[in-house]
TORDO-823328 format. One record per residue: residue in three letters; x, y, z of N, C-alpha, C in turn. Coordinates in steps of 0.2 Angstrom, whole numbers, plus 2048, in hexadecimal, padded with zeros to 3 digits. Layout:
BEGIN
ALAXYZXYZXYZ ...
END
This chain:
BEGIN
MET9154A39D19164A39D99104A19DB THR91049B9E390A49B9E79094A19EB GLY9024A19EE9024A59F29064A79F8 SER9084A29FA90E4A2A009134A59FE ALA9174A49F991C4A89F791B4AE9F5 ALA9154AF9F39144B69F19134BB9F7 ALA90F4B89FE90F4BCA029164BEA05 ARG91A4B8A0591F4B9A0A9254BEA06 LEU9254BD9FF9284C39FC9254CA9FF ALA91E4CB9FE91C4D19FF91D4D3A04 PHE91D4D0A0A9204D2A119264D5A12 ALA92A4D1A0E9324D3A0D9344D9A0A LEU92F4DBA059314E0A0092C4E7A05 LEU9284E6A079244EBA089264ECA11 THR9284E8A1492D4EAA199324EFA17 GLY9364EDA1193C4F1A1193A4F6A0F VAL9334F7A0C9324FEA09930501A0E GLY92D500A1292A505A17930505A1C LEU935502A1D93C506A1F94050AA1B GLY93F509A1694350CA0F93E515A10 PHE938514A1293551AA1293851FA19 TRP93951AA1D93B51EA2494251FA23 LEU94551CA2094D51FA1D94D524A1B ARG948526A1594852BA12946531A17 ASP94152FA1A93E536A1D940538A25 ARG945535A28945534A2F94953AA30 GLN94953DA3694A542A3994F541A40 VAL953545A3F958546A4695954BA48 VAL95C54BA4D95B552A51962553A53 SER966558A5296C559A5596D55DA5A GLU96F55BA6196D561A66974563A69 THR977567A6C97C56BA6C97B56EA72 PRO97D56DA7997C571A7F97C578A7E GLY97857BA80977582A7F973586A78 GLN972580A73970584A6D96957FA6C ALA967583A6695E57EA6595E578A62 PRO95C574A6195C56EA5C95D570A56 ILE96156AA5296156DA4B95E567A48 ALA958567A44955562A4195B561A3B VAL95D55AA3A960556A3495C551A30 THR95B552A2B95854DA2695A548A22 GLY95A543A2095D53EA1996353BA1E PRO967536A1996C533A1A973536A19 SER97153CA14979540A1497B544A19 ALA976545A1F97754AA2397C548A29 ALA98154CA2B98754BA2F984549A35 ALA987543A3A986540A40987546A44 PRO980546A4A98254CA4D984548A53 SER98654DA59989549A5F984546A63 GLU97E54AA6297A544A65973544A62 VAL97153EA6196A53CA5B96453BA60 ARG95E53EA5C95853BA6095453BA58 LEU951533A5894D532A51946536A53 ASP943539A4F93B539A4E939532A4B PRO93552FA51933528A5092B529A4A GLU92A52FA4B922530A4792452EA3E PRO92852FA3A92852CA3492A525A34 LEU92D522A3892E51BA3A927518A3A LEU92551BA3F91E517A41918517A3C ALA91751DA3A91251EA3291351AA2F ASN91B51AA2B91B516A2791A50EA28 LEU91D50DA2E91C506A2F914502A31 ALA911507A34908507A32905505A2C ALA90850AA27905509A21907503A1D THR90E501A209104FAA1C90C4F5A21 ARG90B4F6A279074F0A2A8FE4F1A28 ASP8FD4F6A268F54F7A228F54F2A1D PHE8FA4F3A198FB4EEA118FC4E8A14 LEU9004E7A1A9034E1A1A8FB4DCA1C SER8F94DEA1F8F34DCA248EE4D7A1E ARG8EE4DBA198EB4D6A128EB4D0A12 TRP8F34CDA148F44C8A148F54C4A19 PHE8F54C8A1F8F74C6A258F24C8A28 PRO8ED4C5A2C8E74C6A2F8E94CAA36 ALA8EE4C5A398F04C8A408F14D0A40 LEU8F54D2A3C8F74D8A398EE4DDA3C ALA8EB4DDA388E54DFA388E04E0A3E ALA8E14DAA428E04DBA498E34DFA4D GLY8EA4E2A4C8ED4E7A508F14E2A56 GLU8F34DAA528F64D8A588FE4D7A57 GLU9014D7A5B90A4D6A5B90A4CEA5B PRO90F4CEA589124C6A579154C3A5E LYS9114BDA619154BBA689184B5A66 ALA91D4B5A6C91F4AFA6B91B4A8A6D PRO91C4A4A6991749DA6C91A49AA72 ASP916496A74916492A7A91748DA7B TYR91948AA7591C483A71922487A70 SER925480A6D92B480A6992947FA61 PRO92B485A5C927481A5592C47DA53 GLU93347DA55937477A5193446FA54 ARG93246DA5B931469A5C928468A58 VAL92446DA5892046BA5591F46BA4D LEU92546EA4B92446BA42928464A42 TYR92C464A4692F45CA4692B458A46 ASP924458A4A920455A4D91A451A49 GLN91B455A42915456A3E91544EA3B TYR91A44BA38919444A35917441A3C ARG918440A4191543CA4690D43CA48 LEU90C444A47905444A47901443A44 VAL904443A3D900441A368FF43AA37 ASP905436A3790442FA378FE42CA3E GLU8FE42FA428F942CA478F242FA46 ALA8F2434A438EC435A428E9431A39 LEU8ED42EA368EC429A328EA425A34 ALA8EF422A378EF41BA3B8E741BA3F ALA8E341FA428DD41EA458DA41FA42 LEU8D741FA3A8D441DA378D2417A34 ARG8CB417A358C840EA348C840FA2C PRO8CB407A298CA406A238C4408A1F GLN8C4407A198BF409A148BB402A15 THR8B5401A138B13FCA148B03F9A0D PRO8B23F3A0B8B13F1A038A83F1A00 GLY8A93F39FB8A33F39FA89D3F99FB HIS89F3FD9FE89B402A0489F409A03 THR89B40FA0189D415A0189E418A06 ASP8A441BA098A541DA0F8A7424A0E LEU8A7428A128A9430A128AF431A17 TYR8B4432A148BB436A188BB43CA19 VAL8BB441A1D8BC447A1E8C344BA20 VAL8C544EA1D8CB452A208CA459A20 ALA8CA45BA268C9462A298D0466A2A PHE8CF46CA268D7472A278D4477A2A ALA8D9479A308D747FA318DD485A31 GLY8DC489A2D8E448DA298E7490A31 ASP8E3495A328E349BA378E5498A3C GLY8EA497A418ED496A488ED49BA4C ASP8EC4A2A4C8EA4A8A508E24AAA52 GLU8DD4A6A4D8D54A7A4F8D34A1A4F ASN8D149FA578CE499A588C7497A55 VAL8C449DA508BD49BA4D8BF496A46 PHE8C5493A458C748FA408C7487A43 ARG8CA488A488CC482A4C8C4480A51 ASN8C1483A528B9481A548B647FA4D GLU8B5481A488B347FA438B6477A40 VAL8BB476A3F8BE470A3E8BD46CA44 GLU8BE46DA4A8BC468A4F8B3467A4E TYR8AF46BA4D8A946BA4D8A7467A46 VAL8AC467A408AB463A3C8AC45CA3D ASP8B145AA428B2453A448AD44FA47 LYS8AB455A4C8A5451A5089E450A4B LEU89D456A47897455A4489744EA40 PHE89B44EA3C89D447A3889D441A3B SER8A1442A3F8A143BA4489C438A46 GLU89843DA4B89143CA4E88B43CA4A ARG889440A46884440A4288443EA3A TYR88C43CA3788B43AA3188F434A30 GLY891430A34893429A35899428A33 ALA89E42EA328A742FA328AB42DA37 ARG8A742CA3C8AB42BA428B3427A40 ASP8B9429A448BF426A428C0426A39 ARG8BD42BA378BF42DA2E8BF433A2E VAL8C0438A338C143EA328C943FA36 VAL8CD445A328D4447A328D344DA33 VAL8D5452A398D6458A3A8DD45CA3A LEU8DC460A358E4463A368E146BA38 ALA8E646CA3E8E3471A408EB478A43 ASN8EA47DA3F8F0482A448EC485A49 ASN8F0483A4F8EB486A558F1485A5C PRO8F2489A608F7487A658F6481A69 ALA8EE481A6A8EB47DA6E8EC475A6C THR8ED475A668ED46DA638F446CA60 VAL8F946FA6290146DA5E901467A61 GLU8FF464A6690245BA688FE457A66 THR8F7458A638F3455A628EE453A5C ARG8EF459A578EF459A518F245CA4B PRO8F3459A458F845CA408F7463A3F LEU8FE465A3D8FC46CA3A8F846DA35 ALA8F4471A338F1471A2D8F5475A29 THR8FA472A248FF475A208FC471A18 TRP900474A14900472A0D90346BA0D THR90946AA0F90B462A1190845FA15 ASN907460A1A90245BA1E8FB459A1B LEU8F845EA188F445CA148F4456A0D GLU8FB458A0A8FC452A058FE44CA09 LEU90044CA0F901446A118FC442A13 VAL8F5446A158F1441A188ED43FA10 LEU8EE444A0C8EA441A098ED43AA03 ASP8F343BA048F7436A028F442EA05 GLY8F7431A0C8F542AA108EE428A11 LEU8E942CA108E3429A0F8E3424A09 LEU8E8423A038E741FA008EB4199FE GLU8ED41AA058F1412A088EE40FA0C HIS8F1408A0D8ED404A128E6403A13 ASP8E3403A0C8DD402A0C8D7406A0F ARG8DB40CA128D740FA158D1414A11 PHE8D3414A0B8CE419A048CE4159FF ASP8C74159FD8C64119F68C44189F1 PRO8C941B9EC8C74209E88C34209E5 ASP8C04199E28BB4179DD8B44189E2 GLU8B44159E88AE4149EB8AD4199F0 ASP8B241D9F48B14219FA8B042A9F7 ILE8AF42D9FC8AF4349FB8B34379FF LEU8B643E9FE8BD441A018B8448A01 LEU8B744AA098B3450A098BA454A0D LEU8BB458A0A8C145EA0C8BE465A0F PHE8BE467A158BC46DA188C2470A19 MET8C2476A168C847BA178C5481A1A THR8C8483A218C648CA228CA48FA26 SER8CB496A238D049AA248CF4A1A22 HIS8D54A6A218D34ACA1D8D54AAA17 GLY8D14AFA128D34AEA0B8D44B5A0A ASP8D94B6A048DA4BCA018D64BD9F9 GLU8D64C39F68D44C49F18D64C19EA GLU8DE4BF9EC8E24BA9E48E04B39E7 HIS8DC4B09EC8D94AA9EC8DF4A79EF ASN8E24A99F58E64A39FA8E34A49FF LEU8E449FA018E249CA088E649FA0E TYR8E74A0A138EA4A1A178EC49CA1B VAL8F349CA1D8F6495A218FB498A26 GLY8FA496A2B8FE499A308FE49AA37 MET90249AA3D90249AA4390749CA46 ASP9044A1A4C90A4A6A4E9114A8A49 LEU9174A5A4991D4A7A469204A4A40 MET91B49CA4191E498A3C91C498A35 PRO920499A3191F49BA2991E494A26 LEU915496A24913490A21911492A1B ASP91148DA1590E48FA0F907490A0F TRP905496A0A8FE497A0A8FB493A05 ILE8F4491A048F348C9FF8EF4919F9 ALA8F04929F48ED4949ED8E84919EB ALA8E44939E78DF48F9E48E148A9E0 GLU8E648C9DB8E84879D78EE4819D9 ASP8EF4849E28F347F9E48EF47A9E7 LEU8E947B9E98E44769EC8E24739E5 SER8E04759E08DF4719D98E346C9D8 ARG8EA46D9D78EE46A9D58EF4659DB THR8EE4669E18F04629E58EB45B9E5 LEU8E545C9E48DF4589E48DF4549DD SER8E04599D78E04569D18E64509D0 ALA8EB4509D58F144D9D38F24459D8 ARG8EA4469DC8E943E9DF8E243C9DC PRO8DF4349DD8DB4309DA8D54309DC PHE8D34389E18CD4369E58C94399DF ARG8C44349DD8BF4369D88B943A9DA TRP8B54399E18B043B9E48B34419EB ARG8B24469E88B344D9ED8AE4519EE VAL8AF4539F58AD4599F78AF45E9FB SER8B14649F78B64699F98B246E9FD ILE8B2470A038AF475A078B547DA07 ILE8B5481A058B9486A078B648BA09 SER8B748DA118B3493A148BA499A16 ALA8BA49EA128BD4A2A128BB4A8A0D CYS8BE4ADA0F8BC4B4A098C04B0A04 TYR8BB4B49FE8BD4B39F78BD4AB9F6 SER8BA4A89FA8BD49E9F78B849D9F3 GLY8B54A19EF8B24A09E88B749D9E3 GLY8BD4A29E58C34A09DF8C649A9E0 PHE8C34959E38C54909E48C248A9E0 LEU8BB48E9DF8B648A9DB8B84859D3 GLU8BA48A9D18BC4899C98C04839C9 GLY8C54839CD8CB47E9CC8C84779D1 LEU8C74789D48C44729D88BD46C9D5 LYS8B946F9D28B346D9CE8B74699C8 ASN8B24639C88B24609C18AA4599C4 SER8AB4569BF8A54509BD8A244D9C4 THR8A844B9C98A64489CD8A844A9D3 SER8A84519D48A94559D98A345A9DA MET8A045B9E189E4639E58A34679E9 VAL8A346D9E68A64729EA8A14789ED ILE8A347A9F289F47E9F68A44829F9 THR8A248B9F78A748F9FC8A34959FF ALA8A7496A058A149AA088A04A1A06 ALA8A44A5A008A54AA9FC8A54AB9F5 ARG8A34AF9F18A34B19EB8AC4B29EA ALA8AD4B29E38B34B39E48B64BA9E5 ASP8B24BE9E38B24C59E48B14C79EB ARG8AF4C39F08AA4C59F68B04C39FC THR8AE4C8A018B14C3A098AB4BFA0B SER8AC4BBA118A74B9A148A84BBA1C PHE8A54B8A218A54BDA278A34B8A2D GLY8A74B9A328A54B6A388AC4B4A3B CYS8B14B5A398B84B2A3C8BA4B9A40 GLY8BF4B8A438C14BDA478C24BAA4E VAL8C64BDA538C94BAA598C34BAA5F ASP8BC4BEA5C8B84BEA618B14B9A5F SER8B54B7A598AD4B1A568B04AAA58 ASP8A84A7A598AA4A0A598A949DA55 ILE8A649CA508A6499A498A34A0A44 THR8A549DA3E8A64A3A3889E4A3A36 TYR89B4A7A338944A6A318934A1A2C PHE89749FA27895499A23897493A27 GLY89B492A2C89B48DA3089548BA32 LYS89348FA3588E490A3A88548DA35 ALA887491A30880490A2E880489A28 PHE886486A26886481A2388847AA28 LEU88B47BA2C88D476A32889474A37 VAL88847AA3988447AA3F87B479A3F GLU87A47DA3987347FA3887047AA32 GLY875479A2E873478A2687446FA29 LEU87946DA2A87B465A2A877462A2F ASN874466A3386F464A3A868463A38 GLN867469A34860468A2F85E463A2A THR863462A2686245DA22869459A21 ASP867454A1B86D44EA1B870450A14 THR86F454A12873455A0A87745BA0A PHE87D45AA08881461A0987D466A03 ARG87A4649FF8784699FA87146C9FE GLY86F469A0286846CA0686B471A0C ALA87046DA0E874471A1387747AA10 PHE87A47AA0A87B47FA06876484A07 GLU870481A0386C484A0186A48AA0B ILE868486A0D867489A1586D48DA19 ALA87248DA15876491A18879496A13 ARG876496A0F87649DA098714A1A0A GLN86B49DA0D8654A2A108684A6A16 LEU86B4A1A1C86B4A5A228714AAA21 VAL8764A8A1E87A4ADA1D87A4B3A1A GLY8764B2A158724B8A1286F4BEA18 ASP86A4B9A1B8674BDA1F8694BFA25 TRP8724BEA278744C1A2D8774C6A29 GLU87A4C5A2487E4CCA2087A4D0A1E ARG8744D0A1D86E4D5A1D86C4D8A25 ALA86C4D4A2A86B4D8A2F8714DCA33 GLU8764D9A3187C4DEA3287F4E3A2D ASN87B4E2A2787D4E8A238834E6A1E GLN8854E0A1E88B4DEA1C88A4DEA15 PRO8904DCA1188F4DBA0988D4D4A08 ALA88A4D3A048874CAA0388F4C7A01 SER88E4C1A038944BEA038944B79FE GLU88D4B69FD88B4B29F688F4AB9F7 PRO88C4A89FB89149F9FB88F49C9F4 GLN8924979F18934959EC89348E9EB ILE89048A9E68904839E78904819DE ALA89547B9DF8974799D88954739D8 SER89046F9D68904679D788C4629D0 THR88C45D9D088A4599CA8854539CC PRO8804519C787E44C9C88824469CB LEU8864459C888D43E9CA88E43F9D2 ILE8904469D48924469DB88A4469DE GLU8864499DE88044A9E287C4409E2 ALA87D43D9DD87B4369DD8804339E0 LYS8874339E188C4309E588B4329EC LEU88A4389EF88743B9F68814379F7 ALA87C4369F58764339F587842C9F7 GLN87C4299F487E4229F58804229FB TRP8854269FC888426A03883428A09 ARG87F42BA0787B42FA0E877427A0F ARG874423A0A86F41EA0C87341AA0F GLY879418A0F87C414A1487F415A1B VAL87A41DA1C87E41FA2487741FA28 THR87841DA2D87341FA33875426A38 LEU86F42AA35870431A36870432A3D GLY877434A41875436A4887243BA4A PRO87443DA5086E443A5487144AA51 VAL86D44DA52871455A51877456A56 GLN87C45AA5288145CA57881464A59 PRO880467A5E88046CA6088946FA61 PHE889475A5D890478A5E89247AA65 ALA898478A6689D47AA6E8A347EA69 VAL8A7483A6D8AC484A6B8B047FA6E ALA8B747DA6A8BD47AA6C8BE47AA73 ALA8C3476A778C5476A7D8CB47CA7C ASP8CC480A828CF485A818D8484A82 ALA8DC487A808E4483A808E6483A87 SER8E2484A8E8E4483A938E647BA94 SER8E0477A908E146FA928E746DA8E ARG8EB46FA8A8F146DA868F746CA8C SER8FA467A8B900465A9090446AA8E GLU90746CA9290E470A9391446DA91 ALA914468A8E91A464A8B91D466A86 SER91A46BA8291C46EA7A91E474A7B SER91D477A8192147DA8492947EA85 ALA92B479A8693347AA89936473A85 ARG93C475A8394046FA80943469A86 PRO944464A8394745FA8994E461A8B 
END
C-alpha cells in the first residue's frame, strides 16, 4: 500500500473510531416539566421526549482523533479548519494537462555534445507558502546563477499558482519526466536531471502531497524510487527537503546519482510552518550554500554546518542532513559546471502573494 492510500485509510478508520467512541459514551438528558433532568446513557436507552446531547464526550474523542491524524495531515496540527477554496477544484484538475504541456513546451532543447542541467522543482504542501517560496527560489537560482534558464519546471501546490503552475502531484511529476525525454528536450546519456522536492514528511517516509480539500496521492520513498528507476535518466541529483527525508536516500542512490536529504531517516527537520518564509535546510543549502560555492557537495557541507548551528542555538534536536554521492556523478557535475558561466548571487525573496492571481478560476463559466 502506498503512503497516500494508507493515509486515506487511516483517516477513514480513525474518524469512524472517534465517532464510535462518542456513540458509546454519549449522554442524553430527558427533561419533563416539573421534574429534575434524568441522565440516559447508551444506544439502548428509551428515547426521551426532549433530548439534549452532551457535547463533551464527542469533542474529547474528536480532539484525540484530530491529534492522532495531525501526524499525517499537518494542517490539523496547526489547528486549522478546512476552508472552501477560492477556485474551482474541478477546473484546476481538468487544466493539468494543458499546464504541463505549456511548461514542457517552454523548455529549451538540449545542446548536442554539451551537458545541460534540467531542474524539476516540486512543492507538495499547498497549505504553507514556505514550500512554494522554496521552489520559486529554485527557479530563480538555477535560471539566473547556474545557466538553466528555460530548463526549469516548477510543480507547486498553492492557491496563488493554480492558473500558472502545474500542481505538484505524482501524476504530473511522471508526465514531466516523460515529457523531458521527448522532442530532443533531454539527452539521458549526456544531461543531468536535478529533482528538488520540498514538503512535510512522516516517519514512514511518505512525502505529503495536498492542497485544500483536493484528494492528492502522497509519495512514498519506494514510489519515488520506482518512478525514477523506470525512466532512463542516467545522471541524477535528487534533493529531498522534508522531515525524515533520509528514508528516501537508500532507494534513490546509485553509481551515477547524488542524493541529498534535509534530515536523517529518523529525524525531523525545521523551519516550515505558516509563519516561515523558507525552511532551515532550504535557506542553508539554496540561499547560503549555492550562493557561496558552485558545487552541490560544497553547498551541502555549508548547509550541514549552518543547520546544526541554528538547531543548537534554538535547542532543537539535530536533523543531521544526509548525502550520498559517487566519483562518477561528481565528475559529471564538474563537467557540467565547467560549461556554465556562473551568474550573480541571487537574494531570496518570498513569492508574490495570492492577490496577484486572476480571479478567473474562482467562478465557473
